[in-house]
CHARMM internal coordinates of N, CA and C (Angstrom, degrees):
IC EDIT
DIST 1 N 1 CA 1.4441
DIST 1 CA 1 C 1.5315
ANGL 1 N 1 CA 1 C 109.09
DIST 1 C 2 N 1.3014
ANGL 1 CA 1 C 2 N 116.10
DIHE 1 N 1 CA 1 C 2 N 142.83
DIST 2 N 2 CA 1.4566
ANGL 1 C 2 N 2 CA 122.01
DIHE 1 CA 1 C 2 N 2 CA 177.36
DIST 2 CA 2 C 1.5195
ANGL 2 N 2 CA 2 C 109.62
DIHE 1 C 2 N 2 CA 2 C -93.62
DIST 2 C 3 N 1.3102
ANGL 2 CA 2 C 3 N 116.47
DIHE 2 N 2 CA 2 C 3 N 131.67
DIST 3 N 3 CA 1.4570
ANGL 2 C 3 N 3 CA 121.97
DIHE 2 CA 2 C 3 N 3 CA 177.59
DIST 3 CA 3 C 1.5160
ANGL 3 N 3 CA 3 C 109.09
DIHE 2 C 3 N 3 CA 3 C -115.62
DIST 3 C 4 N 1.3178
ANGL 3 CA 3 C 4 N 115.41
DIHE 3 N 3 CA 3 C 4 N 155.10
DIST 4 N 4 CA 1.4607
ANGL 3 C 4 N 4 CA 119.69
DIHE 3 CA 3 C 4 N 4 CA 177.62
DIST 4 CA 4 C 1.5218
ANGL 4 N 4 CA 4 C 109.60
DIHE 3 C 4 N 4 CA 4 C -106.06
DIST 4 C 5 N 1.3035
ANGL 4 CA 4 C 5 N 115.46
DIHE 4 N 4 CA 4 C 5 N 154.59
DIST 5 N 5 CA 1.4606
ANGL 4 C 5 N 5 CA 121.37
DIHE 4 CA 4 C 5 N 5 CA 174.10
DIST 5 CA 5 C 1.5252
ANGL 5 N 5 CA 5 C 107.47
DIHE 4 C 5 N 5 CA 5 C -132.47
DIST 5 C 6 N 1.3103
ANGL 5 CA 5 C 6 N 115.29
DIHE 5 N 5 CA 5 C 6 N 127.20
DIST 6 N 6 CA 1.4579
ANGL 5 C 6 N 6 CA 121.68
DIHE 5 CA 5 C 6 N 6 CA 176.43
DIST 6 CA 6 C 1.5226
ANGL 6 N 6 CA 6 C 108.33
DIHE 5 C 6 N 6 CA 6 C -111.52
DIST 6 C 7 N 1.3086
ANGL 6 CA 6 C 7 N 115.95
DIHE 6 N 6 CA 6 C 7 N 141.73
DIST 7 N 7 CA 1.4614
ANGL 6 C 7 N 7 CA 122.00
DIHE 6 CA 6 C 7 N 7 CA 176.18
DIST 7 CA 7 C 1.5248
ANGL 7 N 7 CA 7 C 107.64
DIHE 6 C 7 N 7 CA 7 C -116.20
DIST 7 C 8 N 1.3251
ANGL 7 CA 7 C 8 N 117.35
DIHE 7 N 7 CA 7 C 8 N 126.96
DIST 8 N 8 CA 1.4618
ANGL 7 C 8 N 8 CA 118.90
DIHE 7 CA 7 C 8 N 8 CA 176.04
DIST 8 CA 8 C 1.5297
ANGL 8 N 8 CA 8 C 107.95
DIHE 7 C 8 N 8 CA 8 C -67.77
DIST 8 C 9 N 1.3322
ANGL 8 CA 8 C 9 N 117.78
DIHE 8 N 8 CA 8 C 9 N 155.64
DIST 9 N 9 CA 1.4719
ANGL 8 C 9 N 9 CA 119.93
DIHE 8 CA 8 C 9 N 9 CA -176.87
DIST 9 CA 9 C 1.5299
ANGL 9 N 9 CA 9 C 114.35
DIHE 8 C 9 N 9 CA 9 C -53.72
DIST 9 C 10 N 1.3143
ANGL 9 CA 9 C 10 N 117.79
DIHE 9 N 9 CA 9 C 10 N -36.11
DIST 10 N 10 CA 1.4676
ANGL 9 C 10 N 10 CA 120.25
DIHE 9 CA 9 C 10 N 10 CA 179.13
DIST 10 CA 10 C 1.5180
ANGL 10 N 10 CA 10 C 110.86
DIHE 9 C 10 N 10 CA 10 C -61.71
DIST 10 C 11 N 1.3204
ANGL 10 CA 10 C 11 N 117.51
DIHE 10 N 10 CA 10 C 11 N -40.79
DIST 11 N 11 CA 1.4666
ANGL 10 C 11 N 11 CA 121.48
DIHE 10 CA 10 C 11 N 11 CA 178.95
DIST 11 CA 11 C 1.5267
ANGL 11 N 11 CA 11 C 109.89
DIHE 10 C 11 N 11 CA 11 C -65.07
DIST 11 C 12 N 1.3248
ANGL 11 CA 11 C 12 N 117.02
DIHE 11 N 11 CA 11 C 12 N -42.41
DIST 12 N 12 CA 1.4632
ANGL 11 C 12 N 12 CA 119.86
DIHE 11 CA 11 C 12 N 12 CA 177.69
DIST 12 CA 12 C 1.5264
ANGL 12 N 12 CA 12 C 110.65
DIHE 11 C 12 N 12 CA 12 C -59.27
DIST 12 C 13 N 1.3265
ANGL 12 CA 12 C 13 N 116.75
DIHE 12 N 12 CA 12 C 13 N -41.34
DIST 13 N 13 CA 1.4665
ANGL 12 C 13 N 13 CA 120.82
DIHE 12 CA 12 C 13 N 13 CA 179.75
DIST 13 CA 13 C 1.5248
ANGL 13 N 13 CA 13 C 111.37
DIHE 12 C 13 N 13 CA 13 C -65.18
DIST 13 C 14 N 1.3257
ANGL 13 CA 13 C 14 N 116.73
DIHE 13 N 13 CA 13 C 14 N -42.56
DIST 14 N 14 CA 1.4671
ANGL 13 C 14 N 14 CA 120.32
DIHE 13 CA 13 C 14 N 14 CA 179.04
DIST 14 CA 14 C 1.5255
ANGL 14 N 14 CA 14 C 110.16
DIHE 13 C 14 N 14 CA 14 C -63.22
DIST 14 C 15 N 1.3232
ANGL 14 CA 14 C 15 N 117.40
DIHE 14 N 14 CA 14 C 15 N -43.81
DIST 15 N 15 CA 1.4625
ANGL 14 C 15 N 15 CA 120.54
DIHE 14 CA 14 C 15 N 15 CA -179.87
DIST 15 CA 15 C 1.5256
ANGL 15 N 15 CA 15 C 111.49
DIHE 14 C 15 N 15 CA 15 C -59.50
DIST 15 C 16 N 1.3229
ANGL 15 CA 15 C 16 N 117.09
DIHE 15 N 15 CA 15 C 16 N -37.31
DIST 16 N 16 CA 1.4634
ANGL 15 C 16 N 16 CA 120.44
DIHE 15 CA 15 C 16 N 16 CA 179.38
DIST 16 CA 16 C 1.5263
ANGL 16 N 16 CA 16 C 111.99
DIHE 15 C 16 N 16 CA 16 C -67.21
DIST 16 C 17 N 1.3284
ANGL 16 CA 16 C 17 N 117.12
DIHE 16 N 16 CA 16 C 17 N -27.69
DIST 17 N 17 CA 1.4620
ANGL 16 C 17 N 17 CA 121.16
DIHE 16 CA 16 C 17 N 17 CA -177.14
DIST 17 CA 17 C 1.5276
ANGL 17 N 17 CA 17 C 113.66
DIHE 16 C 17 N 17 CA 17 C -88.12
DIST 17 C 18 N 1.3187
ANGL 17 CA 17 C 18 N 117.62
DIHE 17 N 17 CA 17 C 18 N -16.73
DIST 18 N 18 CA 1.4631
ANGL 17 C 18 N 18 CA 120.42
DIHE 17 CA 17 C 18 N 18 CA -177.82
DIST 18 CA 18 C 1.5236
ANGL 18 N 18 CA 18 C 111.16
DIHE 17 C 18 N 18 CA 18 C -71.23
DIST 18 C 19 N 1.3292
ANGL 18 CA 18 C 19 N 116.82
DIHE 18 N 18 CA 18 C 19 N 148.99
DIST 19 N 19 CA 1.4647
ANGL 18 C 19 N 19 CA 118.55
DIHE 18 CA 18 C 19 N 19 CA 170.50
DIST 19 CA 19 C 1.5308
ANGL 19 N 19 CA 19 C 109.08
DIHE 18 C 19 N 19 CA 19 C -66.25
DIST 19 C 20 N 1.2997
ANGL 19 CA 19 C 20 N 116.57
DIHE 19 N 19 CA 19 C 20 N 164.26
DIST 20 N 20 CA 1.4677
ANGL 19 C 20 N 20 CA 121.20
DIHE 19 CA 19 C 20 N 20 CA -175.62
DIST 20 CA 20 C 1.5242
ANGL 20 N 20 CA 20 C 112.58
DIHE 19 C 20 N 20 CA 20 C -52.94
DIST 20 C 21 N 1.3275
ANGL 20 CA 20 C 21 N 117.94
DIHE 20 N 20 CA 20 C 21 N -43.10
DIST 21 N 21 CA 1.4728
ANGL 20 C 21 N 21 CA 119.74
DIHE 20 CA 20 C 21 N 21 CA -178.65
DIST 21 CA 21 C 1.5234
ANGL 21 N 21 CA 21 C 111.28
DIHE 20 C 21 N 21 CA 21 C -64.94
DIST 21 C 22 N 1.3168
ANGL 21 CA 21 C 22 N 117.71
DIHE 21 N 21 CA 21 C 22 N -38.82
DIST 22 N 22 CA 1.4589
ANGL 21 C 22 N 22 CA 120.94
DIHE 21 CA 21 C 22 N 22 CA 177.86
DIST 22 CA 22 C 1.5138
ANGL 22 N 22 CA 22 C 111.75
DIHE 21 C 22 N 22 CA 22 C -68.50
DIST 22 C 23 N 1.3240
ANGL 22 CA 22 C 23 N 116.22
DIHE 22 N 22 CA 22 C 23 N -42.22
DIST 23 N 23 CA 1.4626
ANGL 22 C 23 N 23 CA 121.23
DIHE 22 CA 22 C 23 N 23 CA 178.04
DIST 23 CA 23 C 1.5215
ANGL 23 N 23 CA 23 C 110.50
DIHE 22 C 23 N 23 CA 23 C -59.16
DIST 23 C 24 N 1.3198
ANGL 23 CA 23 C 24 N 116.85
DIHE 23 N 23 CA 23 C 24 N -47.45
DIST 24 N 24 CA 1.4655
ANGL 23 C 24 N 24 CA 120.89
DIHE 23 CA 23 C 24 N 24 CA -179.80
DIST 24 CA 24 C 1.5226
ANGL 24 N 24 CA 24 C 111.46
DIHE 23 C 24 N 24 CA 24 C -62.48
DIST 24 C 25 N 1.3375
ANGL 24 CA 24 C 25 N 117.03
DIHE 24 N 24 CA 24 C 25 N -41.73
DIST 25 N 25 CA 1.4612
ANGL 24 C 25 N 25 CA 119.42
DIHE 24 CA 24 C 25 N 25 CA -178.81
DIST 25 CA 25 C 1.5268
ANGL 25 N 25 CA 25 C 111.36
DIHE 24 C 25 N 25 CA 25 C -65.34
DIST 25 C 26 N 1.3274
ANGL 25 CA 25 C 26 N 117.07
DIHE 25 N 25 CA 25 C 26 N -43.92
DIST 26 N 26 CA 1.4661
ANGL 25 C 26 N 26 CA 120.14
DIHE 25 CA 25 C 26 N 26 CA -179.22
DIST 26 CA 26 C 1.5277
ANGL 26 N 26 CA 26 C 110.58
DIHE 25 C 26 N 26 CA 26 C -66.54
DIST 26 C 27 N 1.3170
ANGL 26 CA 26 C 27 N 117.94
DIHE 26 N 26 CA 26 C 27 N -44.65
DIST 27 N 27 CA 1.4682
ANGL 26 C 27 N 27 CA 120.59
DIHE 26 CA 26 C 27 N 27 CA 178.19
DIST 27 CA 27 C 1.5296
ANGL 27 N 27 CA 27 C 110.20
DIHE 26 C 27 N 27 CA 27 C -61.94
DIST 27 C 28 N 1.3204
ANGL 27 CA 27 C 28 N 117.48
DIHE 27 N 27 CA 27 C 28 N -40.40
DIST 28 N 28 CA 1.4678
ANGL 27 C 28 N 28 CA 120.85
DIHE 27 CA 27 C 28 N 28 CA 176.95
DIST 28 CA 28 C 1.5126
ANGL 28 N 28 CA 28 C 112.11
DIHE 27 C 28 N 28 CA 28 C -62.72
DIST 28 C 29 N 1.3225
ANGL 28 CA 28 C 29 N 116.90
DIHE 28 N 28 CA 28 C 29 N -38.67
DIST 29 N 29 CA 1.4616
ANGL 28 C 29 N 29 CA 120.79
DIHE 28 CA 28 C 29 N 29 CA 178.50
DIST 29 CA 29 C 1.5276
ANGL 29 N 29 CA 29 C 110.60
DIHE 28 C 29 N 29 CA 29 C -67.56
DIST 29 C 30 N 1.3236
ANGL 29 CA 29 C 30 N 117.27
DIHE 29 N 29 CA 29 C 30 N -41.95
DIST 30 N 30 CA 1.4687
ANGL 29 C 30 N 30 CA 120.37
DIHE 29 CA 29 C 30 N 30 CA 176.33
DIST 30 CA 30 C 1.5233
ANGL 30 N 30 CA 30 C 109.86
DIHE 29 C 30 N 30 CA 30 C -60.27
DIST 30 C 31 N 1.3222
ANGL 30 CA 30 C 31 N 117.51
DIHE 30 N 30 CA 30 C 31 N -43.69
DIST 31 N 31 CA 1.4657
ANGL 30 C 31 N 31 CA 121.21
DIHE 30 CA 30 C 31 N 31 CA 178.80
DIST 31 CA 31 C 1.5215
ANGL 31 N 31 CA 31 C 111.24
DIHE 30 C 31 N 31 CA 31 C -62.41
DIST 31 C 32 N 1.3369
ANGL 31 CA 31 C 32 N 117.16
DIHE 31 N 31 CA 31 C 32 N -40.61
DIST 32 N 32 CA 1.4686
ANGL 31 C 32 N 32 CA 120.75
DIHE 31 CA 31 C 32 N 32 CA 179.05
DIST 32 CA 32 C 1.5233
ANGL 32 N 32 CA 32 C 110.99
DIHE 31 C 32 N 32 CA 32 C -63.30
DIST 32 C 33 N 1.3229
ANGL 32 CA 32 C 33 N 116.85
DIHE 32 N 32 CA 32 C 33 N -41.14
DIST 33 N 33 CA 1.4681
ANGL 32 C 33 N 33 CA 120.58
DIHE 32 CA 32 C 33 N 33 CA 177.50
DIST 33 CA 33 C 1.5226
ANGL 33 N 33 CA 33 C 109.93
DIHE 32 C 33 N 33 CA 33 C -64.19
DIST 33 C 34 N 1.3093
ANGL 33 CA 33 C 34 N 117.08
DIHE 33 N 33 CA 33 C 34 N -44.15
DIST 34 N 34 CA 1.4609
ANGL 33 C 34 N 34 CA 121.74
DIHE 33 CA 33 C 34 N 34 CA -175.38
DIST 34 CA 34 C 1.5203
ANGL 34 N 34 CA 34 C 112.60
DIHE 33 C 34 N 34 CA 34 C -60.33
DIST 34 C 35 N 1.3147
ANGL 34 CA 34 C 35 N 118.13
DIHE 34 N 34 CA 34 C 35 N -37.14
DIST 35 N 35 CA 1.4678
ANGL 34 C 35 N 35 CA 120.21
DIHE 34 CA 34 C 35 N 35 CA -176.79
DIST 35 CA 35 C 1.5240
ANGL 35 N 35 CA 35 C 113.20
DIHE 34 C 35 N 35 CA 35 C -85.53
DIST 35 C 36 N 1.3249
ANGL 35 CA 35 C 36 N 117.79
DIHE 35 N 35 CA 35 C 36 N -2.23
DIST 36 N 36 CA 1.4690
ANGL 35 C 36 N 36 CA 121.10
DIHE 35 CA 35 C 36 N 36 CA 179.66
DIST 36 CA 36 C 1.5291
ANGL 36 N 36 CA 36 C 110.86
DIHE 35 C 36 N 36 CA 36 C -107.92
DIST 36 C 37 N 1.3172
ANGL 36 CA 36 C 37 N 116.58
DIHE 36 N 36 CA 36 C 37 N 50.43
DIST 37 N 37 CA 1.4654
ANGL 36 C 37 N 37 CA 120.91
DIHE 36 CA 36 C 37 N 37 CA -175.10
DIST 37 CA 37 C 1.5235
ANGL 37 N 37 CA 37 C 113.11
DIHE 36 C 37 N 37 CA 37 C -60.71
DIST 37 C 38 N 1.3090
ANGL 37 CA 37 C 38 N 117.87
DIHE 37 N 37 CA 37 C 38 N -23.15
DIST 38 N 38 CA 1.4712
ANGL 37 C 38 N 38 CA 120.01
DIHE 37 CA 37 C 38 N 38 CA -179.10
DIST 38 CA 38 C 1.5284
ANGL 38 N 38 CA 38 C 112.61
DIHE 37 C 38 N 38 CA 38 C -68.06
DIST 38 C 39 N 1.3219
ANGL 38 CA 38 C 39 N 118.24
DIHE 38 N 38 CA 38 C 39 N -16.66
DIST 39 N 39 CA 1.4673
ANGL 38 C 39 N 39 CA 120.38
DIHE 38 CA 38 C 39 N 39 CA 178.68
DIST 39 CA 39 C 1.5294
ANGL 39 N 39 CA 39 C 112.48
DIHE 38 C 39 N 39 CA 39 C -108.86
DIST 39 C 40 N 1.3323
ANGL 39 CA 39 C 40 N 117.39
DIHE 39 N 39 CA 39 C 40 N 4.76
DIST 40 N 40 CA 1.4617
ANGL 39 C 40 N 40 CA 119.80
DIHE 39 CA 39 C 40 N 40 CA 175.63
DIST 40 CA 40 C 1.5210
ANGL 40 N 40 CA 40 C 109.58
DIHE 39 C 40 N 40 CA 40 C -64.94
DIST 40 C 41 N 1.3292
ANGL 40 CA 40 C 41 N 117.49
DIHE 40 N 40 CA 40 C 41 N 149.38
DIST 41 N 41 CA 1.4602
ANGL 40 C 41 N 41 CA 118.82
DIHE 40 CA 40 C 41 N 41 CA 170.39
DIST 41 CA 41 C 1.5360
ANGL 41 N 41 CA 41 C 109.34
DIHE 40 C 41 N 41 CA 41 C -67.71
DIST 41 C 42 N 1.3129
ANGL 41 CA 41 C 42 N 116.77
DIHE 41 N 41 CA 41 C 42 N 168.48
DIST 42 N 42 CA 1.4655
ANGL 41 C 42 N 42 CA 120.96
DIHE 41 CA 41 C 42 N 42 CA 178.01
DIST 42 CA 42 C 1.5308
ANGL 42 N 42 CA 42 C 109.75
DIHE 41 C 42 N 42 CA 42 C -57.14
DIST 42 C 43 N 1.3418
ANGL 42 CA 42 C 43 N 117.74
DIHE 42 N 42 CA 42 C 43 N 152.09
DIST 43 N 43 CA 1.4642
ANGL 42 C 43 N 43 CA 119.63
DIHE 42 CA 42 C 43 N 43 CA 178.32
DIST 43 CA 43 C 1.5316
ANGL 43 N 43 CA 43 C 111.68
DIHE 42 C 43 N 43 CA 43 C -49.69
DIST 43 C 44 N 1.3253
ANGL 43 CA 43 C 44 N 114.59
DIHE 43 N 43 CA 43 C 44 N 133.40
DIST 44 N 44 CA 1.4555
ANGL 43 C 44 N 44 CA 120.94
DIHE 43 CA 43 C 44 N 44 CA -176.17
DIST 44 CA 44 C 1.5145
ANGL 44 N 44 CA 44 C 112.68
DIHE 43 C 44 N 44 CA 44 C 94.61
DIST 44 C 45 N 1.3274
ANGL 44 CA 44 C 45 N 116.42
DIHE 44 N 44 CA 44 C 45 N -14.76
DIST 45 N 45 CA 1.4576
ANGL 44 C 45 N 45 CA 121.10
DIHE 44 CA 44 C 45 N 45 CA 177.88
DIST 45 CA 45 C 1.5168
ANGL 45 N 45 CA 45 C 110.59
DIHE 44 C 45 N 45 CA 45 C -80.83
DIST 45 C 46 N 1.3076
ANGL 45 CA 45 C 46 N 116.07
DIHE 45 N 45 CA 45 C 46 N 175.79
DIST 46 N 46 CA 1.4592
ANGL 45 C 46 N 46 CA 120.41
DIHE 45 CA 45 C 46 N 46 CA 179.93
DIST 46 CA 46 C 1.5192
ANGL 46 N 46 CA 46 C 109.76
DIHE 45 C 46 N 46 CA 46 C -139.14
DIST 46 C 47 N 1.3135
ANGL 46 CA 46 C 47 N 115.24
DIHE 46 N 46 CA 46 C 47 N 161.94
DIST 47 N 47 CA 1.4587
ANGL 46 C 47 N 47 CA 121.04
DIHE 46 CA 46 C 47 N 47 CA 179.36
DIST 47 CA 47 C 1.5282
ANGL 47 N 47 CA 47 C 108.09
DIHE 46 C 47 N 47 CA 47 C -158.30
DIST 47 C 48 N 1.3097
ANGL 47 CA 47 C 48 N 115.10
DIHE 47 N 47 CA 47 C 48 N 169.44
DIST 48 N 48 CA 1.4590
ANGL 47 C 48 N 48 CA 122.39
DIHE 47 CA 47 C 48 N 48 CA 176.37
DIST 48 CA 48 C 1.5225
ANGL 48 N 48 CA 48 C 107.43
DIHE 47 C 48 N 48 CA 48 C -128.67
DIST 48 C 49 N 1.3153
ANGL 48 CA 48 C 49 N 116.79
DIHE 48 N 48 CA 48 C 49 N 137.54
DIST 49 N 49 CA 1.4641
ANGL 48 C 49 N 49 CA 121.95
DIHE 48 CA 48 C 49 N 49 CA 176.05
DIST 49 CA 49 C 1.5264
ANGL 49 N 49 CA 49 C 107.86
DIHE 48 C 49 N 49 CA 49 C -119.31
DIST 49 C 50 N 1.3259
ANGL 49 CA 49 C 50 N 115.14
DIHE 49 N 49 CA 49 C 50 N 144.61
DIST 50 N 50 CA 1.4603
ANGL 49 C 50 N 50 CA 120.90
DIHE 49 CA 49 C 50 N 50 CA -176.70
DIST 50 CA 50 C 1.5212
ANGL 50 N 50 CA 50 C 111.25
DIHE 49 C 50 N 50 CA 50 C -118.29
DIST 50 C 51 N 1.3184
ANGL 50 CA 50 C 51 N 115.80
DIHE 50 N 50 CA 50 C 51 N 138.24
DIST 51 N 51 CA 1.4504
ANGL 50 C 51 N 51 CA 123.11
DIHE 50 CA 50 C 51 N 51 CA 172.01
DIST 51 CA 51 C 1.5160
ANGL 51 N 51 CA 51 C 108.76
DIHE 50 C 51 N 51 CA 51 C -108.06
DIST 51 C 52 N 1.3191
ANGL 51 CA 51 C 52 N 117.02
DIHE 51 N 51 CA 51 C 52 N -169.42
DIST 52 N 52 CA 1.4635
ANGL 51 C 52 N 52 CA 121.20
DIHE 51 CA 51 C 52 N 52 CA -179.60
DIST 52 CA 52 C 1.5257
ANGL 52 N 52 CA 52 C 111.66
DIHE 51 C 52 N 52 CA 52 C -60.14
DIST 52 C 53 N 1.3246
ANGL 52 CA 52 C 53 N 117.35
DIHE 52 N 52 CA 52 C 53 N -44.05
DIST 53 N 53 CA 1.4672
ANGL 52 C 53 N 53 CA 121.67
DIHE 52 CA 52 C 53 N 53 CA 179.82
DIST 53 CA 53 C 1.5231
ANGL 53 N 53 CA 53 C 112.14
DIHE 52 C 53 N 53 CA 53 C -133.15
DIST 53 C 54 N 1.3221
ANGL 53 CA 53 C 54 N 117.22
DIHE 53 N 53 CA 53 C 54 N 19.54
DIST 54 N 54 CA 1.4607
ANGL 53 C 54 N 54 CA 119.60
DIHE 53 CA 53 C 54 N 54 CA -175.63
DIST 54 CA 54 C 1.5206
ANGL 54 N 54 CA 54 C 111.13
DIHE 53 C 54 N 54 CA 54 C -143.59
DIST 54 C 55 N 1.3219
ANGL 54 CA 54 C 55 N 114.40
DIHE 54 N 54 CA 54 C 55 N 167.20
DIST 55 N 55 CA 1.4537
ANGL 54 C 55 N 55 CA 120.92
DIHE 54 CA 54 C 55 N 55 CA 173.64
DIST 55 CA 55 C 1.5222
ANGL 55 N 55 CA 55 C 108.34
DIHE 54 C 55 N 55 CA 55 C -149.74
DIST 55 C 56 N 1.3294
ANGL 55 CA 55 C 56 N 115.25
DIHE 55 N 55 CA 55 C 56 N 154.30
DIST 56 N 56 CA 1.4619
ANGL 55 C 56 N 56 CA 122.05
DIHE 55 CA 55 C 56 N 56 CA 175.04
DIST 56 CA 56 C 1.5227
ANGL 56 N 56 CA 56 C 108.67
DIHE 55 C 56 N 56 CA 56 C -133.99
DIST 56 C 57 N 1.3110
ANGL 56 CA 56 C 57 N 115.88
DIHE 56 N 56 CA 56 C 57 N 137.87
DIST 57 N 57 CA 1.4626
ANGL 56 C 57 N 57 CA 122.14
DIHE 56 CA 56 C 57 N 57 CA 175.03
DIST 57 CA 57 C 1.5239
ANGL 57 N 57 CA 57 C 106.92
DIHE 56 C 57 N 57 CA 57 C -109.28
DIST 57 C 58 N 1.3277
ANGL 57 CA 57 C 58 N 116.03
DIHE 57 N 57 CA 57 C 58 N 133.97
DIST 58 N 58 CA 1.4624
ANGL 57 C 58 N 58 CA 119.39
DIHE 57 CA 57 C 58 N 58 CA -174.52
DIST 58 CA 58 C 1.5222
ANGL 58 N 58 CA 58 C 111.30
DIHE 57 C 58 N 58 CA 58 C -145.11
DIST 58 C 59 N 1.3139
ANGL 58 CA 58 C 59 N 114.42
DIHE 58 N 58 CA 58 C 59 N 155.94
DIST 59 N 59 CA 1.4562
ANGL 58 C 59 N 59 CA 121.90
DIHE 58 CA 58 C 59 N 59 CA 171.79
DIST 59 CA 59 C 1.5237
ANGL 59 N 59 CA 59 C 107.04
DIHE 58 C 59 N 59 CA 59 C -114.83
DIST 59 C 60 N 1.3144
ANGL 59 CA 59 C 60 N 116.19
DIHE 59 N 59 CA 59 C 60 N 156.71
DIST 60 N 60 CA 1.4625
ANGL 59 C 60 N 60 CA 119.72
DIHE 59 CA 59 C 60 N 60 CA -173.68
DIST 60 CA 60 C 1.5227
ANGL 60 N 60 CA 60 C 112.06
DIHE 59 C 60 N 60 CA 60 C -112.56
DIST 60 C 61 N 1.3189
ANGL 60 CA 60 C 61 N 113.80
DIHE 60 N 60 CA 60 C 61 N 151.95
DIST 61 N 61 CA 1.4574
ANGL 60 C 61 N 61 CA 124.42
DIHE 60 CA 60 C 61 N 61 CA 172.48
DIST 61 CA 61 C 1.5217
ANGL 61 N 61 CA 61 C 106.25
DIHE 60 C 61 N 61 CA 61 C -127.31
DIST 61 C 62 N 1.3030
ANGL 61 CA 61 C 62 N 116.90
DIHE 61 N 61 CA 61 C 62 N 170.95
DIST 62 N 62 CA 1.4650
ANGL 61 C 62 N 62 CA 119.58
DIHE 61 CA 61 C 62 N 62 CA 178.99
DIST 62 CA 62 C 1.5279
ANGL 62 N 62 CA 62 C 111.20
DIHE 61 C 62 N 62 CA 62 C -62.15
DIST 62 C 63 N 1.3316
ANGL 62 CA 62 C 63 N 116.91
DIHE 62 N 62 CA 62 C 63 N -30.09
DIST 63 N 63 CA 1.4654
ANGL 62 C 63 N 63 CA 119.95
DIHE 62 CA 62 C 63 N 63 CA -174.90
DIST 63 CA 63 C 1.5242
ANGL 63 N 63 CA 63 C 114.39
DIHE 62 C 63 N 63 CA 63 C -114.80
DIST 63 C 64 N 1.3388
ANGL 63 CA 63 C 64 N 117.68
DIHE 63 N 63 CA 63 C 64 N 15.82
DIST 64 N 64 CA 1.4581
ANGL 63 C 64 N 64 CA 117.98
DIHE 63 CA 63 C 64 N 64 CA 178.17
DIST 64 CA 64 C 1.5144
ANGL 64 N 64 CA 64 C 113.21
DIHE 63 C 64 N 64 CA 64 C 162.62
DIST 64 C 65 N 1.3246
ANGL 64 CA 64 C 65 N 114.25
DIHE 64 N 64 CA 64 C 65 N -160.66
DIST 65 N 65 CA 1.4626
ANGL 64 C 65 N 65 CA 120.37
DIHE 64 CA 64 C 65 N 65 CA -176.97
DIST 65 CA 65 C 1.5274
ANGL 65 N 65 CA 65 C 110.15
DIHE 64 C 65 N 65 CA 65 C -132.15
DIST 65 C 66 N 1.3209
ANGL 65 CA 65 C 66 N 114.76
DIHE 65 N 65 CA 65 C 66 N 158.55
DIST 66 N 66 CA 1.4570
ANGL 65 C 66 N 66 CA 121.87
DIHE 65 CA 65 C 66 N 66 CA 170.65
DIST 66 CA 66 C 1.5180
ANGL 66 N 66 CA 66 C 107.16
DIHE 65 C 66 N 66 CA 66 C -122.26
DIST 66 C 67 N 1.3125
ANGL 66 CA 66 C 67 N 116.60
DIHE 66 N 66 CA 66 C 67 N 120.63
DIST 67 N 67 CA 1.4604
ANGL 66 C 67 N 67 CA 121.64
DIHE 66 CA 66 C 67 N 67 CA 178.42
DIST 67 CA 67 C 1.5229
ANGL 67 N 67 CA 67 C 106.99
DIHE 66 C 67 N 67 CA 67 C -88.94
DIST 67 C 68 N 1.3405
ANGL 67 CA 67 C 68 N 115.87
DIHE 67 N 67 CA 67 C 68 N 118.13
DIST 68 N 68 CA 1.4607
ANGL 67 C 68 N 68 CA 119.25
DIHE 67 CA 67 C 68 N 68 CA -176.78
DIST 68 CA 68 C 1.5245
ANGL 68 N 68 CA 68 C 113.69
DIHE 67 C 68 N 68 CA 68 C -109.73
DIST 68 C 69 N 1.3255
ANGL 68 CA 68 C 69 N 118.26
DIHE 68 N 68 CA 68 C 69 N -6.60
DIST 69 N 69 CA 1.4590
ANGL 68 C 69 N 69 CA 119.97
DIHE 68 CA 68 C 69 N 69 CA 175.89
DIST 69 CA 69 C 1.5248
ANGL 69 N 69 CA 69 C 109.23
DIHE 68 C 69 N 69 CA 69 C -160.06
DIST 69 C 70 N 1.3172
ANGL 69 CA 69 C 70 N 115.84
DIHE 69 N 69 CA 69 C 70 N 146.93
DIST 70 N 70 CA 1.4652
ANGL 69 C 70 N 70 CA 122.02
DIHE 69 CA 69 C 70 N 70 CA 176.58
DIST 70 CA 70 C 1.5200
ANGL 70 N 70 CA 70 C 108.60
DIHE 69 C 70 N 70 CA 70 C -140.15
DIST 70 C 71 N 1.3103
ANGL 70 CA 70 C 71 N 115.07
DIHE 70 N 70 CA 70 C 71 N 157.96
DIST 71 N 71 CA 1.4531
ANGL 70 C 71 N 71 CA 120.50
DIHE 70 CA 70 C 71 N 71 CA 174.83
DIST 71 CA 71 C 1.5152
ANGL 71 N 71 CA 71 C 109.76
DIHE 70 C 71 N 71 CA 71 C -146.07
DIST 71 C 72 N 1.3146
ANGL 71 CA 71 C 72 N 114.57
DIHE 71 N 71 CA 71 C 72 N 152.78
DIST 72 N 72 CA 1.4657
ANGL 71 C 72 N 72 CA 120.37
DIHE 71 CA 71 C 72 N 72 CA 178.65
DIST 72 CA 72 C 1.5192
ANGL 72 N 72 CA 72 C 108.10
DIHE 71 C 72 N 72 CA 72 C -144.26
DIST 72 C 73 N 1.3045
ANGL 72 CA 72 C 73 N 116.67
DIHE 72 N 72 CA 72 C 73 N 129.52
DIST 73 N 73 CA 1.4663
ANGL 72 C 73 N 73 CA 122.40
DIHE 72 CA 72 C 73 N 73 CA -176.89
DIST 73 CA 73 C 1.5200
ANGL 73 N 73 CA 73 C 110.89
DIHE 72 C 73 N 73 CA 73 C -111.44
DIST 73 C 74 N 1.3070
ANGL 73 CA 73 C 74 N 116.36
DIHE 73 N 73 CA 73 C 74 N 48.20
DIST 74 N 74 CA 1.4516
ANGL 73 C 74 N 74 CA 120.24
DIHE 73 CA 73 C 74 N 74 CA -175.17
DIST 74 CA 74 C 1.4709
ANGL 74 N 74 CA 74 C 115.41
DIHE 73 C 74 N 74 CA 74 C -102.45
END
COOR INIT
IC SEED 1 N 1 CA 1 C
IC BUILD
């Protein structure tokens, strides 16, 4: 099944400002969340996923996720 991922404008801006290693880690974390749909909360719910030095906050839809906040501690 194909899922969609939306990034709010603030997340897009943060991704542009991260160094390459931070950008790659956050994008990898978003990808990891996207492919694990069986553990998403019910549509309309939200969750946070953590990487080694990053985190993403997202809300779910029936067909994907919307990432509304990210952080990187690198």
